[in-house]
N, C-alpha and C positions, 0 to 999 in steps of 0.2 A: 210520739212520732218519730223521734230520733232512733228508737228501738227498731222501727221498721227498715231504716237504712242500714243499721249495723248488723242485725241478726236475721233479717227477713230473707226470703227466697229472691233469686235474681229477678223473677217477674215482678214480685212485690216492690223491689227497690226501684224498678223502672217505672212502675205505676206511680209511686209516690214522688219520684223525681219529676215525672211529667206533670203531676198535680201542682207541685211547687212551681214549675216553669209556667203553667197556666195562670197561677195566682200573680206572678210577676208581670206577665203579658196583660192581664186584665187591669192591673193598677197603672201600667203604662197607657193603656188605651183610654182609661178614664181621664188620666192627666192630660192626654193629647186632646181629647174631646173638650176638656174644660178650657185649655189654652187656645186651641185653634178652632174649634166648632166644626160644623159640617159646611161643606160648599154647596149650598142648596141651588138647584137648577131654576129655570124660569117656571117650571111647573108649580113651584112653591112661592118664588119671589115676584112673579110677574115680569112683564117687559116684552120686548120685540124679538121675534125669532124670524130671521130672514135666510133663505137659501137661494143660491144663485150658482151659475156655472160661467165659465169663461171659455171663449172660443179658441184661445191661445194658451200655451202653457205658462203658468206664472208661478213663481216661488211664493210660498206661504209668507215668508218674512217681507218680501217686497210688496205684496198685496196689502199686508197688514200696515206697512209704514205709509202706502198710499192712502188708505182708508183713513188713517189717524190724522192726515192733513185736512180731511174733509168732514171730521167727526169731532163734535165738541165734548162728548161724554166718554165714559168707560164702555169698552166692549170687549168681546172675546171672539176671535176668529179661529175656526177649526176646519181642517180639510176632511171631507167626508168621502173623498174618492178622487179619481183623476179628473182635474179641473172642476171639481164640485166642492163648494165651500158653504159653511154655515156661520152666520154671524148672530151673536146674542147680545142684546142691549138691555142691561138691567136698569129699572127706573131709579132715578135719583130723588131723594127728598126735596131738593131745591128746585126741581124742574117740573113743569106741568105736563099732562098728556099731549097738550097741543104743541109745546116746544120740543118734546121728544119725537112727535110725529114728523115735524119740520126737519129735525136733525137727521132722522132716518131718511127722508126723502133726498136730503142734500147728498149724502154719501152714495145712495143708490144711483142718483143721477151722475155722479162723478164716475162711478165704475162702468156704467153703461155707455157713457158717451166718450170714454177714453179709448183711442184706437188701439193701444198696446194691450189693454185688457179686454175691451169688447165683451162685458158681462151681460148675462141675461137673468133677470130675477125670476126664479121659479115660484116662490111663494113668500109672503110676508104676513105675519099674524102677530097680533098683540094679545097678551094674557094679562088680565087685570089682577092686581094684588089680592083683591077680595076672593077671587076664584082660586088663587094659590093657597091662601089661608084655608079656605073650605076643603081643598084637596088634602092639605097637610093633616087638618083635623080628622077627616074621614079615614085617612090612611093610619094615623095613630090609633083610632077607634078599632079599625080592623085588626091591627096588631094586638091590642088589648083583649078583644074578643077571642082571638085565636089562643092567646096565652091562658085565659080563663078556662077555655074548652080543654086545653091540654092538661092543665092542673086537675080539673074535675075528672078527666079520664084516667090520669095516673093515680089519683086518690082512690078510685074504684079498683083499678087493676093490681096496684102493687102494695106490699107493706110499706109503711110510711118512710122508712130509711131509703128504700129504692127509689121511691117517688121523689124524695127531696134530691137525691143524686141526679135524677133525670132532669129536674127543673133547673137545678144549678148549672148543669152541663148546657142546657139550652140557652140560659141567660149568658153564660160564658161565650158561647158561639156568637151571639148577636153582638155583644160588646166588642169582641175582637174584630168582627167585620166593620162595625162602625169606626172602630179606632183606626183601622187601616184607611178608610176613606177620609178620615180626618187628618191623618198623617200626610197622605199624599195629595190631599185636596181635590180628590176626584169628585166630579159633579154627582150630586145626590138628587135624583129625580124619581118619578113615579115608577120607572122600571126597576130601579134599585130597591124601592120600597116593595115592589112585587116580590123580588128575589128574597128579601128578608122573610116574607110569608112562606116561601118555598123552603128556606133554610129551617124554619120552625118545624115544618113537617119532616124534613129529611133527618135533621138531628134527633128528633123525637123517635123516628123508626130505628136508628142505630142503637139508641139507648135502650129501647124496648127489646131489642134482639139479645143484647147482652144481659139486661135484667131478667128476661124470661128464662135464659140459660142458667144464670145464677140461682134463681128461685127453684128451678127443676132439681138442680144438684143438691141445694140445701134440704130438699124434701126427702131425698134418698137416704133411707135409714143407715145403709153401709157407710155413708159419708160423715156420720156423726162423730167418727173418731179423728176426722181431718179438721185442721183448723180452717177458720173462715177465709184466711188469706190464700190457702192452697185450694180451696174450692172455687174461689173467685178466679184464681189464675187458671184453673182447669176450665172454667166456663169461657174465659177469654180464648184460650187456645182452641176450643172446640168451634168457636164462632169467628175466629180471625180470618180464615181463608174466605169464608162467604162475605165477610165484611169488605175485605180488600178487593174482591172481584166485583161487588156491587159498586164500591166507591170508584174503582179504576175505571169501569165502563162509563159510569155517569161523569166522571172527570173528562174522559175522552170526548163525549158528546158536548160538554160545556166548553171545552178548549176549542172545538171546532166552531162553535158560535162566536167565541171570543176573537178568533183569528180570521174568521170568513164573513161574519155577519156585518161587520163594518162598525163605525163609531156609534150609531144610535143604540146598539145593544151591548156595547163594550162594558158599561158600567154594570148592567145586569149580570154579564157573564163573569166579571171580576168578582162581584159579591157572591155569586153562586159557587164560584170555584173555590174561594177562600172558605165559604161556609161549609162545603163538603169536606175540605181538608181538616178544619178545625173541629167539625162535628164528628168525624171518625176518630180523631185524637181524643176528644172529651168523652166519647162513649166508653173509652178504656180507661183514661186517667182520672176522670172525674165521676161519671155515672156509676162505674163499678168500684171506684176506690172510696168515694166519700161515704157510702153506706157502711163500709168496714170500720171507718173512723167513728161512726155513729153507734157502733156496737152490734151490727148485723151478725147473726149466728143461726145455726140450724135450730136453736131453741125457739126462735121466733116463729117457726112453722110447725112446732109440735102441737098436737091436738090435746087441748087442756080439758080435764073432765073434773066434776066436783067430787067430793069425798064419798057421797053415796054411791055414785056410778062406779068409782074406783073400787069400793068395797065389793060391789057385785062382780066386777071383772076379776077380782082376785079370789073369788070363791072357787072351790074346786068342782 
């Protein structure tokens, strides 16, 4: 592999440098996931979710301090908009559902009766831990089914080296997104899980575009004199403009959701934005580069005939 860095073309050196960077980021992401884990939301852990508004302008820190005086357990308070707040109460192993309900009613009464806050509760719902476990299991099953379908599709469509490159790129994208959520401890809920399924499809699309172009150029007889690295670089150059335009327009849309849709869709937008960026990167540095390391060449697409057929073809 060192030979590619020292003697390869500029495009080849960039691709292999990118693959090395990807390997480092994957290791860091796995380490972060093992150390910190994911910050699962109430969709998976269960607990109380309460939304309320205040008739007067109240700072988030002041409101959080006031609720803490009337709340016995752990909670997370977030601002959803102007005078619109959301409070999450995760269930504790040492408390029963009855005590949790009483605790929730205590702080709600406090904020609604306080003249300086004058809050109005919009909704309050409890999600059981059993429901959260079922949602998590069903979500993981959906991801597993999507991965199996992708692998079957790639096995039929591509030569095995290109298929392996696309699958590794796909796994790389998911690990980096999960690593980011673990590092920043962003809430992992059902909308984020849905974004992972979208990332699987988007990343696969990018890899297929590059892989198709590589396969087309390898099948051209006049390219047999060129090295596989040169053919792959030419394939990337011919698809780079299309890839950047597609990714750029999609990122603009996702960025709008991130900035304008509010906190409920923020996790979804962050995951999808990150997935598109790393998916575009991996389609070049992994999906197109790993097959080269595995020995991809024009010979893999030569039509092989048996000795008898070759004898007939050689006859004048």
